[in-house]
DRENTORKOL-3810 file (N, C-alpha, C; in nm, 4 decimals):
REM DRENTORKOL-3810
@n.u->0.0825; n.v->-0.1199; n.w->0.0000; ca.u->0.0000; ca.v->0.0000; ca.w->0.0000; c.u->0.0866; c.v->0.1259; c.w->0.0000
@n.u->0.1958; n.v->0.1249; n.w->0.0758; ca.u->0.2815; ca.v->0.2424; ca.w->0.0810; c.u->0.3487; c.v->0.2681; c.w->-0.0542
@n.u->0.3752; n.v->0.1629; n.w->-0.1323; ca.u->0.4316; ca.v->0.1814; ca.w->-0.2658; c.u->0.3316; c.v->0.2556; c.w->-0.3549
@n.u->0.2051; n.v->0.2223; n.w->-0.3406; ca.u->0.1003; ca.v->0.2886; ca.w->-0.4186; c.u->0.0941; c.v->0.4371; c.w->-0.3837
@n.u->0.1013; n.v->0.4695; n.w->-0.2574; ca.u->0.0978; ca.v->0.6091; ca.w->-0.2131; c.u->0.2215; c.v->0.6819; c.w->-0.2624
@n.u->0.3370; n.v->0.6172; n.w->-0.2572; ca.u->0.4602; ca.v->0.6787; ca.w->-0.3064; c.u->0.4527; c.v->0.7041; c.w->-0.4569
@n.u->0.3940; n.v->0.6105; n.w->-0.5291; ca.u->0.3814; ca.v->0.6261; ca.w->-0.6728; c.u->0.2914; c.v->0.7447; c.w->-0.7073
@n.u->0.1876; n.v->0.7660; n.w->-0.6275; ca.u->0.0964; ca.v->0.8769; ca.w->-0.6523; c.u->0.1575; c.v->1.0117; c.w->-0.6160
@n.u->0.2419; n.v->1.0138; n.w->-0.5141; ca.u->0.2943; ca.v->1.1395; ca.w->-0.4638; c.u->0.4258; c.v->1.1806; c.w->-0.5305
@n.u->0.4905; n.v->1.0912; n.w->-0.5997; ca.u->0.6189; ca.v->1.1252; ca.w->-0.6603; c.u->0.5989; c.v->1.2173; c.w->-0.7807
@n.u->0.6998; n.v->1.2965; n.w->-0.8104; ca.u->0.6918; ca.v->1.3846; ca.w->-0.9267; c.u->0.7251; c.v->1.3045; c.w->-1.0527
@n.u->0.6716; n.v->1.3467; n.w->-1.1648; ca.u->0.6945; ca.v->1.2694; ca.w->-1.2880; c.u->0.8414; c.v->1.2757; c.w->-1.3312
@n.u->0.8846; n.v->1.1704; n.w->-1.3974; ca.u->1.0220; ca.v->1.1648; ca.w->-1.4477; c.u->1.0352; c.v->1.2617; c.w->-1.5651
@n.u->1.1570; n.v->1.2950; n.w->-1.6030; ca.u->1.1747; ca.v->1.3833; ca.w->-1.7192; c.u->1.1111; c.v->1.3269; c.w->-1.8465
@n.u->1.1184; n.v->1.1949; n.w->-1.8636; ca.u->1.0574; ca.v->1.1330; ca.w->-1.9811; c.u->0.9052; c.v->1.1496; c.w->-1.9779
@n.u->0.8450; n.v->1.1273; n.w->-1.8615; ca.u->0.7002; ca.v->1.1448; ca.w->-1.8481; c.u->0.6600; c.v->1.2898; c.w->-1.8740
@n.u->0.7408; n.v->1.3830; n.w->-1.8250; ca.u->0.7143; ca.v->1.5247; ca.w->-1.8467; c.u->0.7205; c.v->1.5579; c.w->-1.9954
@n.u->0.8219; n.v->1.5033; n.w->-2.0645; ca.u->0.8358; ca.v->1.5256; ca.w->-2.2076; c.u->0.7159; c.v->1.4681; c.w->-2.2830
@n.u->0.6775; n.v->1.3452; n.w->-2.2501; ca.u->0.5651; ca.v->1.2819; ca.w->-2.3185; c.u->0.4356; c.v->1.3598; c.w->-2.2982
@n.u->0.4133; n.v->1.4089; n.w->-2.1777; ca.u->0.2937; ca.v->1.4895; ca.w->-2.1512; c.u->0.2955; c.v->1.6191; c.w->-2.2311
@n.u->0.4125; n.v->1.6841; n.w->-2.2366; ca.u->0.4241; ca.v->1.8097; ca.w->-2.3104; c.u->0.4010; c.v->1.7878; c.w->-2.4596
@n.u->0.4553; n.v->1.6786; n.w->-2.5144; ca.u->0.4363; ca.v->1.6491; ca.w->-2.6568; c.u->0.2907; c.v->1.6171; c.w->-2.6876
@n.u->0.2267; n.v->1.5408; n.w->-2.6008; ca.u->0.0854; ca.v->1.5074; ca.w->-2.6212; c.u->-0.0005; c.v->1.6332; c.w->-2.6139
@n.u->0.0328; n.v->1.7221; n.w->-2.5216; ca.u->-0.0425; ca.v->1.8465; ca.w->-2.5082; c.u->-0.0250; c.v->1.9336; c.w->-2.6319
@n.u->0.0964; n.v->1.9344; n.w->-2.6871; ca.u->0.1243; ca.v->2.0124; ca.w->-2.8073; c.u->0.0425; c.v->1.9622; c.w->-2.9256
@n.u->0.0254; n.v->1.8313; n.w->-2.9352; ca.u->-0.0512; ca.v->1.7747; ca.w->-3.0457; c.u->-0.1986; c.v->1.8110; c.w->-3.0378
@n.u->-0.2502; n.v->1.8319; n.w->-2.9197; ca.u->-0.3921; ca.v->1.8620; ca.w->-2.9057; c.u->-0.4191; c.v->2.0102; c.w->-2.8876
@n.u->-0.3188; n.v->2.0932; n.w->-2.9022; ca.u->-0.3370; ca.v->2.2372; ca.w->-2.8875; c.u->-0.2887; c.v->2.3104; c.w->-3.0108
@n.u->-0.3283; n.v->2.4350; n.w->-3.0247; ca.u->-0.2793; ca.v->2.5184; ca.w->-3.1326; c.u->-0.3222; c.v->2.4717; c.w->-3.2703
@n.u->-0.2305; n.v->2.4867; n.w->-3.3660; ca.u->-0.2607; ca.v->2.4528; ca.w->-3.5053; c.u->-0.2916; c.v->2.3062; c.w->-3.5235
@n.u->-0.2249; n.v->2.2204; n.w->-3.4489; ca.u->-0.2526; ca.v->2.0773; ca.w->-3.4624; c.u->-0.3977; c.v->2.0480; c.w->-3.4252
@n.u->-0.4469; n.v->2.1121; n.w->-3.3223; ca.u->-0.5850; ca.v->2.0930; ca.w->-3.2796; c.u->-0.6812; c.v->2.1403; c.w->-3.3887
@n.u->-0.6503; n.v->2.2520; n.w->-3.4502; ca.u->-0.7352; ca.v->2.3041; ca.w->-3.5572; c.u->-0.7367; c.v->2.2061; c.w->-3.6743
@n.u->-0.6190; n.v->2.1554; n.w->-3.7109; ca.u->-0.6106; ca.v->2.0615; ca.w->-3.8231; c.u->-0.6858; c.v->1.9319; c.w->-3.7927
@n.u->-0.6730; n.v->1.8825; n.w->-3.6713; ca.u->-0.7446; ca.v->1.7607; ca.w->-3.6315; c.u->-0.8947; c.v->1.7840; c.w->-3.6368
@n.u->-0.9387; n.v->1.8974; n.w->-3.5827; ca.u->-1.0814; ca.v->1.9303; ca.w->-3.5847; c.u->-1.1316; c.v->1.9483; c.w->-3.7276
@n.u->-1.0504; n.v->2.0104; n.w->-3.8135; ca.u->-1.0923; ca.v->2.0331; ca.w->-3.9512; c.u->-1.1060; c.v->1.9007; c.w->-4.0253
@n.u->-1.0123; n.v->1.8098; n.w->-4.0042; ca.u->-1.0224; ca.v->1.6779; ca.w->-4.0678; c.u->-1.1476; c.v->1.6046; c.w->-4.0217
@n.u->-1.1788; n.v->1.6207; n.w->-3.8958; ca.u->-1.2989; ca.v->1.5585; ca.w->-3.8403; c.u->-1.4252; c.v->1.6162; c.w->-3.9050
@n.u->-1.4277; n.v->1.7467; n.w->-3.9240; ca.u->-1.5464; ca.v->1.8148; ca.w->-3.9757; c.u->-1.5520; c.v->1.8194; c.w->-4.1281
@n.u->-1.4431; n.v->1.7857; n.w->-4.1950; ca.u->-1.4348; ca.v->1.8018; ca.w->-4.3410; c.u->-1.5508; c.v->1.7388; c.w->-4.4179
@n.u->-1.5883; n.v->1.6137; n.w->-4.3927; ca.u->-1.6975; ca.v->1.5568; ca.w->-4.4731; c.u->-1.8267; c.v->1.6382; c.w->-4.4650
@n.u->-1.8617; n.v->1.6828; n.w->-4.3460; ca.u->-1.9839; ca.v->1.7624; ca.w->-4.3311; c.u->-1.9689; c.v->1.8977; c.w->-4.3995
@n.u->-1.8530; n.v->1.9585; n.w->-4.3857; ca.u->-1.8301; ca.v->2.0874; ca.w->-4.4510; c.u->-1.8390; c.v->2.0737; c.w->-4.6026
@n.u->-1.7706; n.v->1.9732; n.w->-4.6555; ca.u->-1.7665; ca.v->1.9552; ca.w->-4.8005; c.u->-1.9052; c.v->1.9235; c.w->-4.8573
@n.u->-1.9813; n.v->1.8407; n.w->-4.7874; ca.u->-2.1176; ca.v->1.8104; ca.w->-4.8341; c.u->-2.1992; c.v->1.9381; c.w->-4.8500
@n.u->-2.1857; n.v->2.0288; n.w->-4.7549; ca.u->-2.2611; ca.v->2.1536; ca.w->-4.7618; c.u->-2.2036; c.v->2.2496; c.w->-4.8651
@n.u->-2.0740; n.v->2.2509; n.w->-4.8815; ca.u->-2.0134; ca.v->2.3374; ca.w->-4.9829; c.u->-2.0504; c.v->2.2920; c.w->-5.1236
@n.u->-2.0587; n.v->2.1617; n.w->-5.1458; ca.u->-2.0993; ca.v->2.1087; ca.w->-5.2753; c.u->-2.2433; c.v->2.1509; c.w->-5.3062
@n.u->-2.3237; n.v->2.1669; n.w->-5.2023; ca.u->-2.4632; ca.v->2.2100; ca.w->-5.2204; c.u->-2.4758; c.v->2.3618; c.w->-5.2247
@n.u->-2.3642; n.v->2.4296; n.w->-5.2513; ca.u->-2.3604; ca.v->2.5752; ca.w->-5.2732; c.u->-2.3693; c.v->2.6598; c.w->-5.1457
@n.u->-2.3375; n.v->2.6033; n.w->-5.0303; ca.u->-2.3301; ca.v->2.6856; ca.w->-4.9102; c.u->-2.2073; c.v->2.7762; c.w->-4.9222
@n.u->-2.2185; n.v->2.8965; n.w->-4.8775; ca.u->-2.1054; ca.v->2.9889; ca.w->-4.8796; c.u->-1.9999; c.v->2.9442; c.w->-4.7801
@n.u->-1.8735; n.v->2.9643; n.w->-4.8179; ca.u->-1.7632; ca.v->2.9247; ca.w->-4.7299; c.u->-1.7673; c.v->3.0007; c.w->-4.5975
@n.u->-1.8031; n.v->3.1260; n.w->-4.6044; ca.u->-1.8076; ca.v->3.2048; ca.w->-4.4810; c.u->-1.9086; c.v->3.1462; c.w->-4.3818
@n.u->-2.0221; n.v->3.1026; n.w->-4.4325; ca.u->-2.1246; ca.v->3.0427; ca.w->-4.3473; c.u->-2.0730; c.v->2.9129; c.w->-4.2864
@n.u->-2.0113; n.v->2.8286; n.w->-4.3702; ca.u->-1.9555; ca.v->2.7028; ca.w->-4.3206; c.u->-1.8467; c.v->2.7296; c.w->-4.2167
@n.u->-1.7630; n.v->2.8288; n.w->-4.2433; ca.u->-1.6556; ca.v->2.8646; ca.w->-4.1501; c.u->-1.7127; c.v->2.9122; c.w->-4.0170
@n.u->-1.8158; n.v->2.9942; n.w->-4.0217; ca.u->-1.8772; ca.v->3.0435; ca.w->-3.8984; c.u->-1.9338; c.v->2.9292; c.w->-3.8148
@n.u->-1.9968; n.v->2.8337; n.w->-3.8810; ca.u->-2.0503; ca.v->2.7183; ca.w->-3.8083; c.u->-1.9378; c.v->2.6315; c.w->-3.7515
@n.u->-1.8303; n.v->2.6144; n.w->-3.8293; ca.u->-1.7142; ca.v->2.5390; ca.w->-3.7807; c.u->-1.6546; c.v->2.6068; c.w->-3.6579
@n.u->-1.6335; n.v->2.7378; n.w->-3.6663; ca.u->-1.5767; ca.v->2.8126; ca.w->-3.5529; c.u->-1.6650; c.v->2.8016; c.w->-3.4289
@n.u->-1.7950; n.v->2.8094; n.w->-3.4480; ca.u->-1.8870; ca.v->2.8010; ca.w->-3.3341; c.u->-1.8862; c.v->2.6613; c.w->-3.2725
@n.u->-1.8846; n.v->2.5598; n.w->-3.3567; ca.u->-1.8912; ca.v->2.4223; ca.w->-3.3066; c.u->-1.7622; c.v->2.3802; c.w->-3.2369
@n.u->-1.6480; n.v->2.4192; n.w->-3.2935; ca.u->-1.5195; ca.v->2.3727; ca.w->-3.2413; c.u->-1.4457; c.v->2.4789; c.w->-3.1589
@n.u->-1.5085; n.v->2.5946; n.w->-3.1394; ca.u->-1.4512; ca.v->2.7022; ca.w->-3.0582; c.u->-1.3163; c.v->2.7501; c.w->-3.1118
@n.u->-1.3104; n.v->2.7715; n.w->-3.2442; ca.u->-1.1907; ca.v->2.8264; ca.w->-3.3077; c.u->-1.2240; c.v->2.9643; c.w->-3.3610
@n.u->-1.1230; n.v->3.0350; n.w->-3.4039; ca.u->-1.1426; ca.v->3.1683; ca.w->-3.4599; c.u->-1.0774; c.v->3.1826; c.w->-3.5960
@n.u->-1.1023; n.v->3.0868; n.w->-3.6841; ca.u->-1.0428; ca.v->3.0911; ca.w->-3.8172; c.u->-1.0944; c.v->3.2102; c.w->-3.8965
@n.u->-1.0054; n.v->3.2672; n.w->-3.9765; ca.u->-1.0477; ca.v->3.3673; ca.w->-4.0736; c.u->-1.0833; c.v->3.2932; c.w->-4.2019
@n.u->-1.1443; n.v->3.3642; n.w->-4.2957; ca.u->-1.1830; ca.v->3.3012; ca.w->-4.4215; c.u->-1.0603; c.v->3.2521; c.w->-4.4983
@n.u->-0.9519; n.v->3.3279; n.w->-4.4950; ca.u->-0.8291; ca.v->3.2859; ca.w->-4.5639; c.u->-0.7734; c.v->3.1571; c.w->-4.5029
@n.u->-0.7731; n.v->3.1479; n.w->-4.3713; ca.u->-0.7256; ca.v->3.0267; ca.w->-4.3038; c.u->-0.8161; c.v->2.9083; c.w->-4.3355
@n.u->-0.9464; n.v->2.9331; n.w->-4.3374; ca.u->-1.0427; ca.v->2.8279; ca.w->-4.3679; c.u->-1.0193; c.v->2.7741; c.w->-4.5088
@n.u->-1.0015; n.v->2.8646; n.w->-4.6054; ca.u->-0.9759; ca.v->2.8222; ca.w->-4.7437; c.u->-0.8470; c.v->2.7417; c.w->-4.7534
@n.u->-0.7444; n.v->2.7861; n.w->-4.6825; ca.u->-0.6156; ca.v->2.7153; ca.w->-4.6857; c.u->-0.6318; c.v->2.5736; c.w->-4.6311
@n.u->-0.7005; n.v->2.5595; n.w->-4.5189; ca.u->-0.7246; ca.v->2.4266; ca.w->-4.4611; c.u->-0.8107; c.v->2.3415; c.w->-4.5541
@n.u->-0.9114; n.v->2.4017; n.w->-4.6153; ca.u->-0.9999; ca.v->2.3303; ca.w->-4.7062; c.u->-0.9227; c.v->2.2767; c.w->-4.8268
@n.u->-0.8416; n.v->2.3614; n.w->-4.8884; ca.u->-0.7641; ca.v->2.3188; ca.w->-5.0048; c.u->-0.6604; c.v->2.2138; c.w->-4.9676
@n.u->-0.5972; n.v->2.2294; n.w->-4.8520; ca.u->-0.4981; ca.v->2.1311; ca.w->-4.8071; c.u->-0.5635; c.v->1.9962; c.w->-4.7805
@n.u->-0.6806; n.v->1.9972; n.w->-4.7192; ca.u->-0.7504; ca.v->1.8714; ca.w->-4.6904; c.u->-0.8000; c.v->1.8068; c.w->-4.8192
@n.u->-0.8469; n.v->1.8854; n.w->-4.9133; ca.u->-0.8877; ca.v->1.8307; ca.w->-5.0432; c.u->-0.7692; c.v->1.7638; c.w->-5.1123
@n.u->-0.6561; n.v->1.8303; n.w->-5.1113; ca.u->-0.5359; ca.v->1.7761; ca.w->-5.1752; c.u->-0.4901; c.v->1.6489; c.w->-5.1046
@n.u->-0.4898; n.v->1.6507; n.w->-4.9721; ca.u->-0.4476; ca.v->1.5331; ca.w->-4.8963; c.u->-0.5367; c.v->1.4135; c.w->-4.9279
@n.u->-0.6661; n.v->1.4361; n.w->-4.9310; ca.u->-0.7597; ca.v->1.3265; ca.w->-4.9590; c.u->-0.7510; c.v->1.2801; c.w->-5.1041
@n.u->-0.7224; n.v->1.3714; n.w->-5.1951; ca.u->-0.7067; ca.v->1.3334; ca.w->-5.3344; c.u->-0.5836; c.v->1.2434; c.w->-5.3505
@n.u->-0.4761; n.v->1.2758; n.w->-5.2791; ca.u->-0.3532; ca.v->1.1971; ca.w->-5.2873; c.u->-0.3704; c.v->1.0560; c.w->-5.2329
@n.u->-0.4458; n.v->1.0413; n.w->-5.1260; ca.u->-0.4635; ca.v->0.9084; ca.w->-5.0667; c.u->-0.5849; c.v->0.8356; c.w->-5.1220
@n.u->-0.6587; n.v->0.9014; n.w->-5.2098; ca.u->-0.7753; ca.v->0.8373; ca.w->-5.2708; c.u->-0.8940; c.v->0.8254; c.w->-5.1779
@n.u->-0.9025; n.v->0.9142; n.w->-5.0807; ca.u->-1.0121; ca.v->0.9133; ca.w->-4.9840; c.u->-1.1150; c.v->1.0163; c.w->-5.0271
@n.u->-1.2080; n.v->0.9742; n.w->-5.1124; ca.u->-1.3079; ca.v->1.0658; ca.w->-5.1645; c.u->-1.4276; c.v->1.0795; c.w->-5.0729
@n.u->-1.5049; n.v->1.1808; n.w->-5.0990; ca.u->-1.6275; ca.v->1.2067; ca.w->-5.0231; c.u->-1.7405; c.v->1.1246; c.w->-5.0832
@n.u->-1.8104; n.v->1.0491; n.w->-4.9994; ca.u->-1.9193; ca.v->0.9638; ca.w->-5.0458; c.u->-2.0539; c.v->1.0268; c.w->-5.0111
@n.u->-2.1489; n.v->1.0137; n.w->-5.1034; ca.u->-2.2852; ca.v->1.0603; ca.w->-5.0819; c.u->-2.3517; c.v->0.9678; c.w->-4.9789
@n.u->-2.4144; n.v->1.0271; n.w->-4.8787; ca.u->-2.4798; ca.v->0.9468; ca.w->-4.7747; c.u->-2.6039; c.v->0.8761; c.w->-4.8259
@n.u->-2.6690; n.v->0.9336; n.w->-4.9269; ca.u->-2.7936; ca.v->0.8763; ca.w->-4.9778; c.u->-2.7706; c.v->0.7614; c.w->-5.0749
@n.u->-2.6849; n.v->0.7840; n.w->-5.1751; ca.u->-2.6702; ca.v->0.6835; ca.w->-5.2808; c.u->-2.5397; c.v->0.6051; c.w->-5.2743
@n.u->-2.4430; n.v->0.6506; n.w->-5.1952; ca.u->-2.3158; ca.v->0.5805; ca.w->-5.1839; c.u->-2.2177; c.v->0.6109; c.w->-5.2946
@n.u->-2.2539; n.v->0.6976; n.w->-5.3883; ca.u->-2.1644; ca.v->0.7361; ca.w->-5.4976; c.u->-2.0617; c.v->0.8372; c.w->-5.4473
@n.u->-1.9459; n.v->0.8382; n.w->-5.5125; ca.u->-1.8435; ca.v->0.9355; ca.w->-5.4762; c.u->-1.8836; c.v->1.0726; c.w->-5.5284
@n.u->-1.8741; n.v->1.1731; n.w->-5.4437; ca.u->-1.9105; ca.v->1.3097; ca.w->-5.4788; c.u->-1.7870; c.v->1.3783; c.w->-5.5360
@n.u->-1.8044; n.v->1.4471; n.w->-5.6469; ca.u->-1.6935; ca.v->1.5191; ca.w->-5.7084; c.u->-1.6788; c.v->1.6551; c.w->-5.6420
@n.u->-1.5711; n.v->1.6732; n.w->-5.5698; ca.u->-1.5462; ca.v->1.8037; ca.w->-5.5083; c.u->-1.4635; c.v->1.8907; c.w->-5.6002
@n.u->-1.4151; n.v->1.8349; n.w->-5.7107; ca.u->-1.3374; ca.v->1.9155; ca.w->-5.8043; c.u->-1.4241; c.v->2.0227; c.w->-5.8683
@n.u->-1.5501; n.v->1.9914; n.w->-5.8946; ca.u->-1.6402; ca.v->2.0910; ca.w->-5.9523; c.u->-1.6601; c.v->2.2066; c.w->-5.8550
@n.u->-1.6757; n.v->2.1745; n.w->-5.7292; ca.u->-1.6918; ca.v->2.2798; ca.w->-5.6277; c.u->-1.5630; c.v->2.3607; c.w->-5.6147
@n.u->-1.4490; n.v->2.2935; n.w->-5.6193; ca.u->-1.3208; ca.v->2.3626; ca.w->-5.6078; c.u->-1.2960; c.v->2.4536; c.w->-5.7286
@n.u->-1.3323; n.v->2.4071; n.w->-5.8482; ca.u->-1.3153; ca.v->2.4885; ca.w->-5.9677; c.u->-1.4072; c.v->2.6106; c.w->-5.9644
@n.u->-1.5279; n.v->2.5913; n.w->-5.9139; ca.u->-1.6231; ca.v->2.7006; ca.w->-5.9060; c.u->-1.5732; c.v->2.8067; c.w->-5.8069
@n.u->-1.5063; n.v->2.7644; n.w->-5.7000; ca.u->-1.4532; ca.v->2.8580; ca.w->-5.6023; c.u->-1.3433; c.v->2.9450; c.w->-5.6629
@n.u->-1.2663; n.v->2.8888; n.w->-5.7536; ca.u->-1.1546; ca.v->2.9607; ca.w->-5.8133; c.u->-1.2026; c.v->3.0767; c.w->-5.9022
@n.u->-1.3258; n.v->3.0689; n.w->-5.9483; ca.u->-1.3788; ca.v->3.1743; ca.w->-6.0375; c.u->-1.4158; c.v->3.2982; c.w->-5.9619
END
C-alpha cells in the first residue's frame, strides 16, 4: 500500500514530463485546428458542394469547435484537406446513394 501512495505522490520523471508536453502540443494550437478540420471536413464539403457559402460554413465550424479561423485560413485548410484526400484516394461519399461526390467541380467554381 505504501508503494502505491509513493507512486501517486512522486513527481513525474523527465521522460514522463516530455511525453505529456508532446501530447499536449498535439492537441493544442494549429494541430488541434487541423485535427478538428479533418474531423469536420466531410460535413463541410457536403454543404459546400450544395452551394453553401464558405463564410457560413466557416462560422458554423468556428462556433462548433470554438476556433477563430479567418476566411483565408479556412480556405487554406480546405484546399490542403482536399489535396491530402485526393492523394490518398479518400473521396467524399454521398450518404444517400453511396456514390463518390466530385469536389473538383466545387473547387473549380470557387476559383472563379
